[in-house]
C-alpha positions in Angstrom: 0.1 0.1 0.1 1.3 3.2 -0.9 1.6 5.8 1.8 1.0 9.6 1.1 4.0 11.7 1.4 3.5 14.8 3.4 5.2 17.0 0.8 6.3 16.7 -2.8 10.0 17.1 -3.9 11.1 19.2 -7.0 14.2 18.2 -9.0 17.1 19.7 -7.2 20.8 19.0 -7.1 23.2 19.0 -4.0 26.6 18.9 -2.8 28.5 18.7 0.6 30.6 22.1 1.4 33.6 22.2 3.4 32.0 22.7 6.7 29.8 19.8 6.3 26.7 21.6 5.4 24.8 20.6 2.2 24.0 23.0 -0.7 20.9 22.4 -2.2 19.9 24.1 -5.7 16.7 23.7 -7.8 16.5 23.9 -11.5 16.3 27.6 -11.6 19.5 28.4 -9.4 17.6 29.1 -6.2 19.6 27.6 -3.4 19.7 27.0 0.3 22.3 25.6 2.8 20.9 22.7 5.0 22.4 20.8 8.1 23.4 17.0 7.4 20.3 16.3 9.8 17.9 18.5 7.9 19.2 17.4 4.6 18.6 13.8 5.7 15.0 14.8 6.9 14.2 16.4 3.7 14.9 13.5 1.7 13.4 11.0 3.9 10.2 13.2 4.0 10.5 13.6 7.7 11.1 17.4 7.6 8.8 19.3 10.2 6.4 21.4 8.0 6.5 24.3 10.7 10.0 24.4 10.8 12.5 27.1 9.3 14.2 24.8 6.9 10.9 23.6 5.5 9.2 27.0 5.0 12.8 28.3 3.4 12.8 25.2 1.1 9.0 25.9 0.3 9.9 29.5 -0.5 12.7 28.4 -2.8 10.1 26.0 -4.8 12.4 22.8 -3.8 9.3 21.3 -2.3 5.6 22.0 -1.9 2.7 20.7 0.3 0.3 22.6 -1.7 -0.8 22.2 -5.5 1.8 21.3 -7.7 0.6 23.3 -10.8 1.0 26.7 -9.7 4.4 26.1 -8.4 5.5 24.3 -11.9 4.4 27.5 -13.7 6.3 29.7 -11.2 9.4 27.8 -11.9 8.6 27.9 -15.7 8.8 31.7 -15.3 12.0 31.7 -13.6 13.5 29.1 -16.0 12.7 31.6 -19.0 14.0 34.2 -17.2 17.5 32.6 -16.7 17.4 31.7 -20.7 16.3 35.0 -21.6 19.8 35.7 -23.4 18.3 33.5 -26.3 15.4 35.8 -27.2 17.1 38.4 -29.4 19.9 36.0 -30.9 23.3 37.6 -32.0 23.9 41.1 -30.4 27.8 41.0 -30.2 29.5 41.3 -33.3 33.4 41.3 -33.1 34.9 42.7 -36.5 38.7 42.4 -37.0 40.0 45.2 -39.6 43.4 44.1 -39.6 45.7 41.3 -38.3 48.7 43.7 -38.2 49.8 44.5 -34.7 52.7 46.8 -33.2 52.5 44.8 -29.8 54.5 41.6 -29.1 52.8 40.1 -26.2 53.9 36.9 -24.5 50.5 35.5 -24.5 49.3 36.4 -27.8 46.2 34.4 -28.7 46.3 35.1 -32.3 48.6 35.0 -35.3 49.2 38.5 -35.5 51.4 40.4 -38.5 53.8 42.8 -38.5 52.6 46.4 -38.7 53.9 46.8 -42.3 52.7 43.2 -43.6 50.6 43.5 -46.5 47.4 41.6 -47.2 45.9 41.6 -44.0 43.5 44.7 -43.6 39.9 44.3 -44.4 38.7 46.0 -47.8 35.7 48.1 -48.1 33.6 45.3 -49.8 34.0 43.1 -46.9 33.4 45.7 -44.5 29.9 46.5 -46.2 29.0 43.0 -46.4 30.0 42.4 -42.5 27.8 45.2 -41.6 25.0 44.2 -43.6 25.3 40.8 -42.2 25.4 42.2 -38.6 22.1 44.2 -39.1 20.6 41.1 -40.4 20.5 39.9 -36.8 16.9 40.1 -35.2 18.4 41.5 -31.9 17.1 45.0 -31.3 20.8 45.9 -29.6 23.9 45.7 -31.7 27.4 46.1 -30.4 30.1 46.1 -32.8 33.6 45.3 -31.2 36.6 45.9 -33.1 39.2 43.3 -32.4 42.8 42.6 -33.9 45.7 42.7 -34.5 45.7 46.2 -33.3 42.7 48.0 -34.8 44.1 51.3 -34.8 46.6 50.3 -37.4 43.7 50.3 -40.1 42.0 53.3 -38.5 40.5 54.1 -41.7 38.3 50.9 -41.9 37.3 51.5 -38.3 35.9 54.8 -39.2 34.4 53.3 -42.5 32.5 50.7 -40.5 31.3 52.9 -38.0 30.2 55.5 -40.4 28.5 52.7 -42.5 26.6 51.0 -39.6 25.3 54.4 -38.4 23.8 55.0 -41.9 22.2 51.6 -41.8 20.8 52.1 -38.4 18.9 55.1 -39.7 16.7 52.4 -41.3 17.3 49.6 -38.9 16.7 51.7 -35.7 18.6 49.5 -33.4 20.3 50.3 -30.1 23.8 50.8 -31.6 27.0 50.8 -29.6 30.7 50.5 -30.6 33.7 49.4 -28.5 37.6 49.2 -29.7 40.0 46.9 -28.1 43.1 48.5 -28.5 46.5 48.7 -26.8 46.0 52.5 -26.8 49.7 53.1 -27.8 48.6 54.6 -31.2 45.8 56.8 -29.6 45.9 60.3 -30.5 43.6 63.4 -29.7 41.9 63.4 -33.2 41.2 59.5 -33.0 39.7 60.1 -29.5 37.6 63.1 -30.8 36.4 60.7 -33.5 35.5 58.3 -30.5 33.7 61.1 -28.7 31.7 62.1 -31.6 30.6 58.5 -32.1 30.2 57.4 -28.6 32.8 54.6 -28.8 34.2 52.8 -25.8 37.7 51.6 -25.2 38.7 48.3 -23.8 42.3 47.8 -23.4 44.8 45.7 -21.4 46.7 46.6 -18.3 48.8 43.6 -16.7 49.9 45.3 -13.5 52.5 47.7 -12.5 55.5 48.9 -14.8 57.9 45.8 -14.6 55.2 43.1 -15.0 53.3 44.7 -18.0 56.3 45.4 -19.7 57.4 41.8 -19.5 54.0 40.5 -20.5 53.1 43.3 -23.0 56.3 44.5 -24.9 55.9 46.5 -28.2 57.6 45.6 -31.4 61.4 45.4 -31.3 61.1 45.1 -27.3 60.0 48.5 -26.9 58.5 49.1 -23.5 54.8 50.0 -23.3 53.7 50.9 -19.8 54.4 54.3 -19.9 52.5 54.8 -23.2 49.6 53.1 -22.0 49.3 54.8 -18.6 49.7 58.2 -20.4 47.3 57.4 -23.2 44.6 56.2 -20.9 44.8 59.2 -19.0 44.4 61.2 -22.4 41.4 59.2 -23.4 39.5 59.9 -19.8 40.3 63.7 -20.5 38.5 63.5 -24.0 35.7 61.0 -23.4 33.1 60.3 -20.8 33.9 59.1 -17.3 33.8 55.5 -17.4 34.5 54.9 -21.3 37.9 53.3 -20.7 37.8 49.5 -19.6 40.8 47.4 -18.9 41.6 43.5 -18.6 44.5 41.9 -17.5 45.8 38.4 -18.3 47.6 36.0 -15.9 50.9 34.7 -16.8 53.4 32.8 -14.6 55.1 36.2 -14.0 51.9 37.7 -12.8 50.9 34.7 -10.2 53.1 36.2 -7.1 52.0 39.9 -8.1 48.3 39.7 -7.6 48.0 42.5 -4.9 50.5 44.6 -7.0 48.3 44.1 -9.8 45.1 45.0 -8.0 46.5 48.1 -6.5 47.4 49.3 -10.1 44.2 48.9 -10.8 43.0 51.0 -7.8 45.6 53.7 -8.4 44.5 54.1 -12.0 40.9 54.6 -10.8 39.7 51.6 -12.5 36.4 50.0 -10.5 36.7 46.6 -12.3 39.5 43.9 -12.6 38.9 40.7 -14.4 41.4 38.0 -13.4 41.7 35.9 -16.4 44.0 32.6 -16.9 45.8 32.0 -20.0 43.9 30.8 -23.2 45.6 27.7 -24.9 45.6 29.6 -28.5 48.3 31.1 -30.6 51.5 32.4 -28.8 50.2 31.5 -25.5 50.4 28.0 -26.5 53.6 28.2 -28.3 55.1 29.7 -24.9 53.4 27.8 -22.5 56.5 26.3 -21.0 57.6 29.8 -20.0 54.6 31.4 -19.2 52.0 28.6 -18.1 51.0 27.1 -14.9 48.6 24.6 -13.5 44.8 25.4 -13.3 45.3 24.6 -9.4 47.9 27.4 -9.1 45.7 29.8 -10.8 42.8 28.8 -8.6 44.9 29.4 -5.3 46.1 32.8 -6.4 42.8 33.9 -7.5 41.2 33.1 -4.1 44.1 35.3 -2.6 43.3 38.1 -5.0 39.7 37.7 -4.5 40.2 38.0 -0.6 42.2 41.0 -1.1 39.7 42.7 -3.1 37.2 42.0 -0.6 39.5 43.3 2.2 39.8 46.7 -0.2 36.3 46.8 -0.4 35.7 46.1 3.5 37.9 49.2 4.2 36.1 51.5 1.7 37.9 51.1 -1.6 35.3 50.1 -4.3 36.6 47.7 -6.6 35.0 44.7 -8.5 36.3 41.3 -9.6 34.3 41.2 -12.5 34.2 37.3 -12.8 32.8 36.8 -9.3 30.3 39.4 -10.0 29.2 37.3 -12.8 28.7 34.3 -10.8 27.2 36.0 -8.1 24.7 37.7 -10.2 23.6 34.2 -11.5 23.6 33.0 -7.9 21.7 35.6 -6.2 19.4 37.0 -9.0 17.0 35.4 -11.5 18.6 37.2 -14.5 20.7 35.7 -17.3 23.9 37.6 -18.1 25.6 38.2 -21.4 28.8 36.7 -20.5 29.1 34.0 -23.7 31.4 31.6 -21.5 28.7 31.0 -19.1 25.6 30.4 -21.1 23.8 27.0 -22.0 23.3 26.4 -24.7 26.5 27.9 -25.7 26.6 31.7 -26.7 29.0 31.0 -29.4 27.3 32.1 -32.7 23.9 32.8 -31.1 25.1 35.4 -28.9 28.3 36.6 -30.3 30.3 36.1 -33.6 33.5 37.0 -35.2 34.2 38.4 -38.6 37.5 38.1 -39.8 39.7 40.7 -41.9 39.1 38.3 -45.0 35.4 38.0 -44.2 35.4 34.6 -42.8 32.8 34.2 -39.8 33.7 32.3 -36.7 31.4 31.3 -33.9 33.9 33.2 -31.3 37.0 35.0 -31.2 38.7 31.7 -29.9 37.4 29.9 -33.0 39.1 32.6 -35.1 42.3 31.8 -33.1 42.1 28.1 -33.7 41.9 28.8 -37.4 44.8 31.0 -37.4 46.5 27.7 -36.1 45.3 26.1 -39.1 42.0 24.5 -37.6 38.9 25.6 -39.4 36.6 23.5 -36.9 34.7 26.8 -36.0 34.3 28.7 -39.4 30.6 29.0 -40.0 30.7 30.8 -43.5 32.2 34.3 -45.0 30.3 37.2 -45.6 31.1 37.7 -49.3 29.8 34.2 -50.1 27.2 33.3 -47.8 23.8 34.8 -46.7 23.0 35.3 -43.1 20.7 32.2 -43.1 23.5 30.3 -44.4 25.7 31.5 -41.7 23.6 31.2 -38.8 21.2 28.8 -39.3 23.6 26.0 -40.9 24.2 22.8 -40.0 27.6 23.3 -38.2 26.3 26.1 -35.7 23.4 23.9 -35.1 25.6 21.0 -34.1 27.8 23.0 -32.0 24.9 24.4 -29.9 22.8 21.1 -29.9 25.9 19.6 -28.1 26.3 22.6 -25.7 23.6 22.3 -23.3 25.1 21.4 -19.9 21.5 20.0 -18.9 21.9 17.2 -21.2 25.9 16.4 -20.9 27.4 13.7 -18.4 28.3 14.9 -15.3 27.3 18.5 -15.9 23.6 17.1 -15.9 24.0 16.0 -12.0 26.0 19.1 -11.1 24.8 21.4 -8.4 26.6 24.2 -10.1 24.8 23.7 -13.4 22.4 26.8 -13.3 25.5 28.8 -12.8 27.5 27.3 -15.3 28.0 27.1 -19.0 29.5 25.5 -22.0 32.1 26.6 -24.0 32.6 24.1 -26.8 35.6 26.0 -28.3 37.7 25.7 -25.1 36.7 22.2 -25.0 38.0 21.4 -28.1 41.3 23.1 -27.6 41.7 21.5 -24.3 40.7 17.7 -25.3 39.6 17.8 -29.2 36.0 17.4 -28.6 33.3 20.2 -28.3 31.7 18.2 -25.6 32.3 19.0 -21.9 34.5 16.2 -20.2 34.1 17.7 -17.0 36.8 15.3 -15.7 39.2 16.7 -17.9 38.2 20.6 -18.4 40.5 22.9 -17.0 37.6 25.4 -17.1 35.1 23.3 -15.3 37.8 23.0 -12.6 38.1 26.6 -12.6 34.5 27.6 -12.2 33.6 24.8 -10.0 36.2 25.7 -7.3 35.7 29.4 -7.7 31.7 28.7 -7.4 32.4 26.5 -4.3 34.7 29.4 -2.8 31.8 31.9 -3.4 29.3 29.6 -1.8 31.5 29.2 1.3 31.5 32.9 1.7 27.8 33.3 1.1 27.2 30.7 3.8 28.8 32.9 6.4 25.9 35.1 6.1 28.1 37.9 6.8 26.0 41.3 6.4 29.2 43.2 5.6 30.4 40.8 2.9 27.0 40.2 1.5 26.5 44.3 1.1 30.0 44.2 -0.8 28.7 41.3 -3.2 25.4 43.1 -3.9 27.3 46.3 -4.5 29.2 44.5 -7.2 25.9 42.8 -8.9 24.4 46.4 -8.9 27.6 48.1 -10.1 27.3 50.6 -7.1 29.5 51.3 -4.2 27.9 49.4 -1.0 27.5 52.9 0.7 24.7 53.6 -1.9 22.8 50.3 -0.9 21.8 51.4 2.6 18.2 50.2 2.0 19.1 47.2 0.2 16.8 44.6 1.8 18.8 41.6 0.3 21.7 43.0 2.3 
């Protein structure tokens, strides 16, 4: 005889934290920390319906003792919210006006060409077809991001594309934004005035204090770049709007022991964001791996130390965000999706962002372009001078990649407690172990995300009001002093 259960459990995953508490996470990322005793009661249907754990689990839609249908409907709404990035299709379009570059970075991810090389610049026909392809996207918001090489070595084409895009947008009326990824060493007041007129933002690289930056990012002929970079960042801030210049850093072996100094450099330069990135296994970074690489365990250890230092700075009143942690916290603590392509399921490659090379080739991601530069065209999906938008973005190759990048269906991933916060990166998977499917037991990316997520949950489990206020300040992009009435804090 079947005995009626006092409540109904909805699908959830769980894991044991280092303090022997259990983290319980439902299908839409809502989570709760349970003691071993209460977890045992939960799964054995003996949890007291008047207890705080029961009521919390009910509020999180992990169980119910009332009608099931309304809870399922609510979970469906939350699931659609988490997957909202799928609604508008491709919004980020990375354009490569040239492969030529005046830098000689030790971890260069692409096969750059010398500044005076011939035959590696985008021409006007390809530029026009690229912009037309971009505006074929159904997304109401379009961001054109100029990559390289060094885009300013073909500034004429940058200007041409910006003006042509603005011309087409008079008809399409999309929300149009531009960003130039540049080492900033070639910036001039005239270039910056053009940027200001057309509301173009700058993304650059700053790897830390002078000696470290110069070691990681020398210019051609081993010319030092730090002084020029700092000077031109300041010049850009004088001419452009506040906050129009952002910076990224890449961690090499030289960087591992200098995380505090790197963070201090960002603070000193007035940046409110730092993204602590590990090396990518492409191009020059792979060729120089014996010199500049490290184990993923070494990176995770140093990342945690860096995150602790950033938290310490915030507690002392210095507002600076670690961007990767902020992305994960937003996924953990809010019902909304984020635009970060590497943390989406299905993968955001192609359907969230795409890359248009100087010769018109279209790749699912910048990393796909990097592999192509190394001789592997696995992630080439078409050419703007040959194929239509339909051919490229609804073709069999992109469909295969996306079909195999839903972590809800992948072995190991489908049972992971962090499934709701993570995403698939088929290009990185392919580069690491030769398969677009995520092999969680082989993936360095999986190991990195898993360990950082675990650390963030351990911090959240402390339920420290000051720490929580900092985390919410990162999510809301506002200093904690402005969150006085934040109930979630």
